[in-house]
C-alpha positions in Angstrom: 0.0 0.0 0.1 1.4 3.3 -1.0 0.7 6.3 1.0 1.5 9.9 -0.2 2.4 12.8 1.9 -0.1 15.9 1.9 1.3 19.4 1.1 1.7 20.3 4.9 3.9 17.1 5.5 6.0 17.8 2.3 6.5 21.4 3.4 7.5 20.4 6.9 10.0 17.8 5.4 11.7 20.5 3.3 11.7 23.0 6.0 13.4 20.7 8.6 15.7 18.8 6.5 18.5 19.5 9.0 18.5 17.8 12.5 17.1 19.8 15.3 18.2 19.8 19.0 15.8 18.5 21.6 14.9 22.0 22.7 14.2 23.0 19.2 12.1 20.0 18.6 10.1 20.7 21.6 9.7 24.3 20.6 8.4 23.1 17.2 6.0 20.8 18.8 4.6 23.5 20.8 4.2 25.8 17.8 2.3 23.0 15.8 0.2 22.2 18.7 -0.8 26.0 19.2 -1.4 26.2 15.4 -3.8 23.2 15.5 -5.6 24.5 18.7 -6.3 27.9 17.1 -7.6 26.2 13.9 -10.0 24.1 16.0 -11.0 27.0 18.1 -11.8 29.0 14.9 -14.0 26.1 13.7 -15.8 25.9 17.1 -16.3 29.8 17.1 -17.9 29.6 13.6 -20.3 26.9 14.8 -21.2 29.0 17.7 -22.8 26.2 19.7 -24.9 26.6 22.8 -24.0 25.0 26.1 -26.8 22.4 25.5 -25.2 21.5 22.1 -21.8 20.9 23.6 -23.5 18.7 26.2 -25.3 16.7 23.9 -22.2 16.2 21.8 -20.5 14.9 24.8 -23.1 12.4 25.5 -23.6 11.3 21.8 -22.5 8.0 20.4 -22.3 8.9 16.6 -20.0 6.0 15.6 -20.7 4.2 12.3 -22.2 0.8 13.2 -20.1 -2.0 11.6 -21.0 -5.8 11.3 -18.8 -7.8 13.5 -16.4 -10.2 12.0 -18.1 -13.1 13.7 -21.5 -12.3 12.3 -20.1 -12.0 8.7 -18.3 -15.3 9.0 -21.4 -17.1 10.2 -23.4 -15.8 7.3 -20.9 -17.1 4.9 -21.3 -20.7 5.9 
């Protein structure tokens, strides 16, 4: 299976082709985490959910139901 890198991954590889010290690597992690946090916060702010919405999301079980492997094996026999 071949997996290609997305544009952000390629850019980061080019930008950090040289080794970083442990301190620099930790700084980079913090910058990336902060970037991701700000993007998520912007998305939440655009949704403008009520407190009730947030509580419902926390209690929700919106997973896709999948047939178990056992059930599919039994139907094949």
